[in-house]
N, C-alpha and C positions, 0 to 999 in steps of 0.2 A: 504494500500500500504506500501511497505518497505520505511522506513524513508530515505530521500535523504540527503546525507552528502555533504556539500559544503566547500571547502577550501576558506577562505575569507581574502583578503588583500586590504587595501586602500592605495592610494598614494597621496602625496601632496608635498609641497616644504618646505625646511628648512627656508625659509624667512617668513613663517607665524608662528604664535604661535602654538606649539604642542598641547596645550589645545584646541584650536579651531578646529584643525584637528580631535582630538579625539571626540569632541562634534558632528561634522558633521558625522563622521564614525559611531558613536553609534546610530545616528538617522536611518541610513541605516540598521545597524545590527538588530535593534528592529523590523523594518518592515519585514525583511527576516525571522526572527524567528517567528513572528506572522503569516507569510504565511505558516508555517509548515516545514521550512527547518532547518536542524541541522548544525550549523556552526562550523568549525574548524578555529578559528580566530587567527590573530596576530595583534599587534598594528600597527597603520599607519606608513608607510615607507616614509621617506623624505631623499633626497640626495643620495650619493653614499657610498661606504665603508662598515661600520659595519651594517648599517640599512638593506640593502637587504640580507646580509648573515644571520642576525638574523631571518628575516622573512622566509627564505628558511629552516633554521633548524626547526623552529616551525611548518611550514606547512608540513614538512616531518615526523613529530612525529606521525601523525595519518593518517588514510586512508580517502579519500573523493572521490566523483564522478566527480567533475569538480572544476575548479578554478574561483572564482568570483573576477575580477579585478575592484575595485571601484575607479575611478578617481574622487577625491573630489575637486581638484583645479589644477592649472598648476603645472608642474612636472619637475624633472630632468630625462630626458628620459633614460639616461644610467643606473640609479639605477633601474628604472622600468624594463628595458630589461634584467638586470641581473637576476631578478626573473622570468620573462617570458621565458628566455632562458633555465633556469633550468627545467621548466615544459612544454616545448614547444610541447611535445607529448600528453599532456592532453587537453581535451576540456575546453573552457573558455567562460565566459561572459566578454566583455569589456563594462563597465558601466560608463556613464557620469551623475554624480549626480547633479541635478539642484540646483540653488541658492535659496535664501529666502529673504523675505521682513522683514526689521528691524523695526518692529512696536514699539519697546521699546526705540529706539535710542541708543542701545549699541555700534553701530559702526558709529554713526554720526546722521544725520537728520532722524527723525522718518518717516517711510513710504518709505524709500529708498530700492530699490532692491540691495541686496548684492550678488555679483557674484565672487566666488573664482576662476572662469575661468576653471571649469572642461571641458567645451567645447573645450578649447585650448589644454588641456592635452590629452583628449581622441582622438581628431582628429589627433594629432601628432603620435599616435600609430597605427591607423587602417591599413594604407597601409603597413607599415613594418611588422605587424603581418600577413597580407595576403601574403606578399612576403616570409615570413618564413614558410608558409604552416600550420600555427596554425589554428585549427578548433575552430571558435569562433562566437559569435553573439554580435552585437553592439547595445546596448539599452541605453535609456536615460529617464529622466523625466523632465517636465517643472518646472520652478521656483514655489515653494510653492505647487507643486502637489505631490501626493503619487508616490512612485516608480512604474515602469511598472511591477507589480506583475504578471499579466497575461502572459506577454512575458517571464519573469524570470521562472515561473513555467513550461511553455511549454518547454523551453530549459532544465530545470532541469530534467524533466521526460525523455526527449530524451537522455540526457547525462548519466543518470542512466541506461537506457535501453542499451545504447551502451556499458557501462562497463559490464553489466550482460551478453550480447551476447558473450563477449570474453570467458566466461566460460560455455556457454550453450552446452548441449549435446542433439542431436536429435537421437531418436531411430526409427528403421524401420524394419518391417518383409519383407525381400526381397527388390527388387529394380525394377523400370521401369515396373510397372503393365501395362499390355495391350500394351506395347511398346510405351507409350505416349511420344511424343516429347515435349509436353507442361509442363511436370513435371520433366524433367531431370535436373541435376545440377552437377557441378564439385566439388567434396568434397575438393580438395586441394585449389581451388580458393575461395570457401566459407570460409574455415578456415583462409585464408590469408586476405581476404578483409573485412569480417564481423565478423568472430570469432568462430562460433559454430563448434563443432566436430560432425561427423556423425558415427554411428555404425549400421551396418546392421546385424540383427539376422535372423535365419531361423525358419521354423515351427517346427523342431525337438526340438529346444531349448524351444519354447513356450510349446510344448506338454509335455516336461519333467517337466516344472513348473506346468502345469495343473495336472499332475499325482501326484505331491506332496501334493495336497490339499485333506484333509480328507473329508469324507462324512459329518461329523458333521459340520466342518467349512463351507462347501459348503451350506448346508441347512440353517445355521444361516445367512449367507450373502445373500442368495437368498430371504429369508423371509424379511430381512432388506430392500433391494433395491426395492422389488416389493410390499411393503405394501400399497402403494397408487395407484398402477396401476389399470386401468380399461380396460376391454376387450370387445370392441364393437362387435366383431365377435365370442365371446365365449372364455372362459379361456382355454388355451392349457394345455396339461399334464405337471405335475411337472417336468418330465425329460427334456422336451423341454426348460423350463425356466432355469433349473439347468445347462444344457449344455452351454447355452449362458453365464451364470454367471461364470462358470468354466473358459471359455476363458478369460473373463475380469479379473478374479482373477489371472490367470497365467500371463497375460500381465502386470498387476500392479506389480507383483512380479519381473518381468524382469526390469521394469522401476526403481523400488527401488534399485535392485541389481546394475544396471548399472548407476544409478544416471542420468537418462534421464529427460529432461525438456519437451519434446513433444514425440509423437509417431504416427506412420503410419503403416497400414497394406498393404501388397500386397493383395488386397481384391478380385478383380474379378478373376485374374489368380491364386490366392493363397488361402486365408482362405475360401472364399465362394466355390470355385471349389473343393478344396482338403480336407476340414475338415467337410463338410456336414452340414453347417449352414450359415446363413447370419451374417455378421460381425456387423450389425447395432446396436444391443443392447450392445454387448461387447464394441464397440468403444465409444458409448454414456457414458457408465459407467466408462471407462478409462478417458474420459474428466472430468466427475464429480469427479474423484479421484484426479484431479489437473494436469493432463497431457494433454494439448491441442492436439486434434487428427485431422488428415486429411487423406482422402482416397488416395489410388493409389500412394503411395510413393511420394507425392507432397511435397518435402522437402523445396522448396522455400516458399511455403505457411505455412509450419511448422514454418519457421523463421518469416513470416509476423504475424502469430498468437502470437508468443512470443512478438513481438514488440507491438502489440495491448494490450496484457495482461499486459505488464510491464508499458506502459504509461497510461493505464486506471485504473489498479487495479481491473478489472472485468473479469468474465469468457468470453471466446471467443469461436468462432466456425468456421467451414468452411461451405461454402454453394455453390450450383452449379446452373448453368443456365439450365432452362428447356424450356421456351418459351419467345419470344420477341414481345412486342407491342410498338408502337411509344412512349407511355408515361410510360410504366412499363416493368419490367422483372419479370417473374415467377422464383423465386429462392427457392430452396429447397434441400432436400437430401433424398436418398432412405432408409428411416427408421432410420436415425441418428438424435439425437437432445439432446444436453446437457440440464441439468435441468433448468438453468437460462434462457433458451430460450423458455420454455414451458409455454403456457397460459392454466391455469386450471390444472386438474390432468393429469398425463401421460396416454396416450391412446396407447395400445399395441395390435397388431393384428398378427395372424399367417398367413404366406404366404407360398405357395409352387408353384414355377415356374421351368422352365428349369434350371435356375441358383440359384435363391434365395429359401432357405428353412429354416424356423424357425420363430422367433418372431422379430418384427420391430416396431418402433414408427409410429403411425399415429396421434400423438399429434398435437394440433394446436400451431403454433408459436406465440410468443408475437409480438405486433406491436410497432412501434415507430421509432425515428430517429436512423439511423445506419451509421457507417463508414465501408466501404469495402476497402480492400487492397489486392493487388496481387503482389508478388515479383517474378521476373523472371530474369534469367541470359541472358545477351546480349553478343554480340561478344567482347565488350570492358569492360563490368563490370556487373552492375545490374540495373534494372529499376523497379520502383514501380508505379503501377496504383492505384490511390486513387479515390474512388467514394463515394459520400454522397447522402442520400435520405431518404424517409419515407417508412417503411414497413407497408403495409395495408393488409386487409383480403384477403386470397387466394380465388380463385374460387374453386368450387368442380371439382376436376380433378384427373386423375390417370395416372401413367406411364403404357404404353401399357402392358397388360397381368397381371396387378396387381389389386386386388379388392379394392373398396372403404373401409374405408375412405382414404382421400388423405394423401400423405406423409407430414411431417412437411415442411411448406413452407409459403411464403409471396408473395404478389404482391408488388414489390419494385419500388416505384415511384422515379425515379432518379431526382436530382436537375438540370440536364442538359438533353437535348434530348437523348433518348436511342441510336439514330443513332450515336451520338458523342461518347458515351461509347463504342459501338461496333467497332468504328474505332480505338479504343485504346486497346481493350480487349486482354489479354495475355494468358488466360487459361480458362478452363471450371470452375475453382474454384476461389472463393474469401475467404480470411479470413475476419471475421466480428465481430463487437462489437456494442452494443447499445451506442448511444451518438455520439458526434462530436469530433474527434481527429485529424483533418487535420493539424493544426499547429504543434502539437507534432510530427506527422509522418514526416512532411516536415523538421523540425529541425533535426530529427534523420537521415533522408536520406542525408541531407547536411553534417552531421558529418561523415557519412560513404561513401561519394562520390557516392551515389545512385541517378541515374536520376529519376526525378519525373514527372509523367503525371497526372495532377489533373483535374478530372471531378466533379466540385463542384461550387456552386455559393456563397460559404462562404468565 
């Protein structure tokens, strides 16, 4: 994962020894650095006047993802708020650093709990920070206990993702595939509320990038990406494989030129219908090249994938509903599967139907804990539906008109009843990642004023 940079400043009172403040603050800094955070630090601040101004100058000298406000004892509120006011548009952690037991008798009787009264200082700030509209999380640790590193890291990942979303770019071929109302999004609203830019390309632009690829480049890349493929229905002709690889290479060239972070095809009404092949293998290879992909111009779930990618540091995918059972949902995709989601070697089959023609995955998907997220636009803003559960072995199944083996898929056993999930479902798609990332997603949604609907027992 990208190293998360944290602006760090501690606050105390001028009525305590500065050396003691530095000692307490250094204990906190050590734990944060050991947790993997990169600190942009300034010395503890006490009182008003020169101290807050010095801290502001030093914190502005370098870039960071969020500001860690460590309250280490009771404070002069005006000095603290001078710093907070300067950075009020940045996400923050308000931290109450717990006291310690004096086992050596440095501060009096041995075994006495020494409280610098961080609880007093931090609680005097929480409500005013809320009234100012500062986006923050209030955390603490008990006396003699380690800092709340789990909570800190959850917020850290969320704040870093929030910053990256401000500069994200979503690429798409076309818009509003099949007229789907569940995938539409207002580009202006998205840029304002969450941050990403959207640029829509057309198939002519893709075709021109494809035409620029030499035959030798194409054959080299086709050999590379297909070297581990297995063909349960027989190996297709080289031209079929190369056509799919050419579409992928042209798409990646567009993504590099336009500096896109994600990509989506208008697939049913676009690539599949007009270009004479199924988009399944090209889109899988685009995802493997580092550009999370989603079908059908689903730009809300392009954003959800970026969120999951940046908080987890893992490859992400999108996945679609096929069947519902009271205990599980059959989730899969029509021939699409990024490499990190494949169990065993990639399995590729040739298909020819009314719509689909070409090669597609029939690989088996990995099993395990997963976090699913779906981001949709509402009348007032945005809502994220978060679902957790366990991916287990798929049944042998086919989409009507398509031969076995089955599409990449899982039987997803949800942590809550399927009926509850379906009462909240927002789209035919989910963004997905292996592992549990509910806390990070919730923190990120709070930072971005996104309503959360949580279907999880975690």
